[in-house]
C-alpha positions as CSV (number, residue, x, y, z in Angstrom):
1,M,-14.1,10.9,-4.4
2,K,-15.2,12.1,-1.0
3,I,-14.6,9.4,1.7
4,D,-16.1,9.4,5.2
5,I,-13.3,7.9,7.2
6,K,-15.1,8.4,10.5
7,K,-18.1,6.3,9.3
8,I,-15.8,3.6,8.0
9,A,-13.8,3.5,11.2
10,E,-17.0,3.3,13.3
11,S,-18.3,0.4,11.1
12,A,-15.0,-1.4,11.7
13,S,-15.1,-0.6,15.4
14,I,-11.8,1.4,15.1
15,A,-11.4,4.4,17.3
16,L,-9.7,7.3,15.5
17,T,-8.8,10.7,16.8
18,D,-9.8,13.8,14.9
19,K,-6.2,14.2,13.9
20,E,-6.1,10.7,12.4
21,I,-9.4,11.3,10.6
22,K,-7.9,14.5,9.1
23,E,-4.7,12.6,8.1
24,F,-6.3,9.5,6.7
25,T,-9.1,11.1,4.8
26,P,-7.0,12.5,1.9
27,Q,-4.9,9.3,1.9
28,M,-7.9,7.1,1.4
29,E,-9.4,9.4,-1.2
30,G,-6.1,9.2,-3.1
31,I,-6.2,5.4,-2.9
32,V,-9.8,5.3,-4.2
33,D,-9.1,7.8,-7.0
34,S,-6.1,5.6,-8.0
35,M,-8.3,2.6,-8.1
36,N,-10.9,4.4,-10.2
37,V,-8.2,4.8,-12.9
38,L,-8.5,1.1,-13.5
39,K,-12.1,1.5,-14.7
40,E,-10.7,3.5,-17.7
41,V,-8.4,0.6,-18.8
42,D,-9.5,-1.2,-21.9
43,T,-9.6,-4.9,-20.9
44,K,-11.3,-6.2,-24.0
45,G,-9.5,-9.3,-25.3
46,I,-7.7,-9.8,-22.0
47,K,-8.4,-13.1,-20.5
48,P,-9.0,-13.1,-16.7
49,M,-6.6,-14.9,-14.5
50,K,-7.9,-18.2,-13.4
51,G,-6.8,-20.8,-10.9
52,H,-4.0,-20.5,-8.5
53,M,-0.8,-22.2,-7.7
54,K,-1.1,-25.2,-5.5
55,F,1.1,-25.5,-2.5
56,K,2.5,-28.8,-3.7
57,D,3.8,-27.0,-6.8
58,L,5.8,-24.4,-4.8
59,R,9.6,-24.8,-4.4
60,E,11.0,-25.7,-1.1
61,D,11.7,-22.6,1.1
62,I,15.4,-22.7,1.8
63,P,16.8,-19.9,4.0
64,G,19.9,-18.2,2.5
65,K,22.1,-15.2,3.1
66,T,20.1,-12.0,3.6
67,L,21.0,-8.4,3.3
68,S,21.6,-6.3,6.4
69,Q,19.1,-3.5,7.2
70,E,21.9,-1.0,6.2
71,E,22.4,-2.7,2.8
72,V,18.6,-2.7,2.1
73,L,18.2,1.0,3.0
74,K,21.4,2.4,1.4
75,N,19.7,3.0,-2.1
76,A,16.2,3.7,-0.9
77,K,15.1,7.2,-1.8
78,Y,12.7,7.4,1.1
79,T,13.0,5.7,4.5
80,E,11.0,5.9,7.7
81,N,11.6,4.1,11.0
82,G,14.3,1.8,9.5
83,C,12.1,0.7,6.6
84,V,11.8,1.6,2.9
85,K,9.0,4.0,2.4
86,I,7.3,3.2,-0.9
87,Y,5.2,6.2,-1.5
88,G,7.8,8.9,-0.7
89,D,6.2,12.3,-0.9
90,V,2.8,11.4,-2.3
91,F,1.0,12.2,0.9
92,G,3.4,14.7,2.5
93,S,6.9,15.9,2.6
94,E,9.8,14.1,1.0
95,S,11.4,13.5,4.4
96,G,8.5,11.2,5.3
97,E,7.3,13.4,8.1
C-alpha cells in the first residue's frame, strides 16, 4: 500500500526532512502491509476479548534483581545503541545500520 508520510507528518505537525521521508515511507508501508495480513485471518467462532484487568487485581510490584545490560544483550542477534533491535534486517542491513 502506498503511504504519503509527508502528508501524515504535516497532519501531525511533525517536521521531517526529505531523507527521513524517504527512510520512513517504506517502513510505514511495510507496517501497513503487515496489518493487512490480519484481514485474511478467519476469525469466525473466535470470541472477542472483553473487559480488562482491574488495577486492584494486579499483584504488588516488588523490585528484584535485574540483568545487566551486558547480560541482556549477549544473546541478542541484533543490537543498536545498547538496545535489543527487534526487527533485525527487515528494513536494512543486518548490522542495524
